C-alpha positions in Angstrom: -98.0 217.1 58.0 -96.7 215.6 54.8 -99.1 215.5 51.8 -99.0 213.0 48.9 -100.6 214.0 45.6 -100.2 210.6 44.0 -103.1 208.8 42.4 -104.7 206.1 44.5 -105.4 202.6 43.1 -108.8 200.9 43.3 -108.6 197.9 45.6 -109.3 194.5 44.0 -112.2 194.0 46.5 -113.8 197.4 45.8 -117.6 197.5 45.6 -118.9 197.1 42.1 -122.3 198.0 40.7 -123.9 196.8 37.4 -124.2 199.7 34.9 -125.3 197.6 31.9 -128.5 199.8 31.7 -126.3 202.9 31.0 -123.7 201.2 28.8 -124.3 203.6 25.9 -123.8 206.6 28.3 -120.5 205.2 29.4 -119.4 204.6 25.8 -120.7 208.1 24.8 -118.7 209.7 27.7 -115.5 208.2 26.4 -116.3 209.2 22.8 -117.0 212.8 23.8 -113.7 212.9 25.8 -111.8 211.6 22.8 -113.4 214.2 20.6 -112.6 217.0 23.1 -108.9 215.9 23.1 -108.8 215.8 19.3 -110.4 219.3 19.2 -107.9 220.7 21.7 -105.1 219.3 19.5 -106.6 220.8 16.4 -107.1 224.2 18.2 -103.4 224.2 19.1 -102.4 223.6 15.5 -104.7 226.3 14.2 -103.3 228.8 16.8 -99.8 228.1 15.6 -101.0 228.9 12.0 -102.8 232.1 13.0 -100.0 233.3 15.2 -97.4 232.7 12.5 -99.6 234.6 10.0 -100.0 237.5 12.4 -96.3 237.9 12.8 -95.7 241.0 15.0 -99.2 242.5 14.2 -101.8 242.7 17.0 -104.8 242.4 14.7 -105.6 240.2 11.8 -108.2 241.2 9.2 -110.2 239.3 6.7 -111.6 241.3 3.8 -110.9 244.5 5.7 -112.7 243.5 8.9 -111.0 242.6 12.2 -111.0 238.8 12.5 -108.5 238.0 15.3 -106.6 239.9 18.0 -103.4 238.9 19.8 -103.3 240.4 23.2 -100.4 240.0 25.6 -101.4 238.9 29.0 -99.7 237.5 32.1 -100.8 234.5 34.0 -99.8 234.2 37.6 -99.2 231.1 39.6 -97.3 230.0 42.6 -94.2 227.8 42.3 -95.0 224.9 44.7 -91.5 223.6 44.8 -90.1 227.0 45.7 -92.7 227.5 48.4 -92.1 224.0 49.8 -88.3 224.8 49.9 -88.9 228.2 51.7 -91.4 226.8 54.2 -90.2 223.3 54.7 -92.4 220.2 54.1 -94.1 220.4 57.5 -95.3 224.0 57.2 -96.1 223.6 53.5 -98.5 220.8 54.4 -100.3 223.1 56.7 -101.0 225.8 54.0 -101.7 223.4 51.1 -105.4 223.4 50.4 -106.7 219.9 49.4 -109.9 219.6 47.5 -111.1 216.0 47.3 -112.9 214.9 44.2 -113.9 211.8 42.3 -112.4 211.2 38.9 -114.4 208.9 36.6 -112.4 207.0 34.0 -113.7 204.8 31.3 -111.7 201.6 31.2 -111.2 198.3 29.5 -113.1 197.5 26.3 -115.4 200.5 26.9 -112.5 203.0 26.3 -112.8 204.6 22.9 -110.1 204.5 20.3 -108.5 207.9 19.7 -110.0 210.1 17.0 -107.6 211.1 14.3 
């Protein structure tokens, strides 16, 4: 079994439902997502600043009190390409766990402009 992980496209004749009554919720959803992305970007910038200030130290203090800790950790994951190569595409397809879900995307004029 060969598996494709590409996005599907919505057919032109897909069923549509009027959501005018929750327009503000749709707009708020996109606004919140935009803010979350901006916050993630800001978090990354602040982490760079803090890590640079820590240097090789493990603990940073503010006015003599511990404020931040830098702990080494290891994340584990499987290399899908290597597993596919080892098993071959047919066997790989039999051990790949697929979890269907529905992604909701805000589109068109309801998509919020990015927060800066």
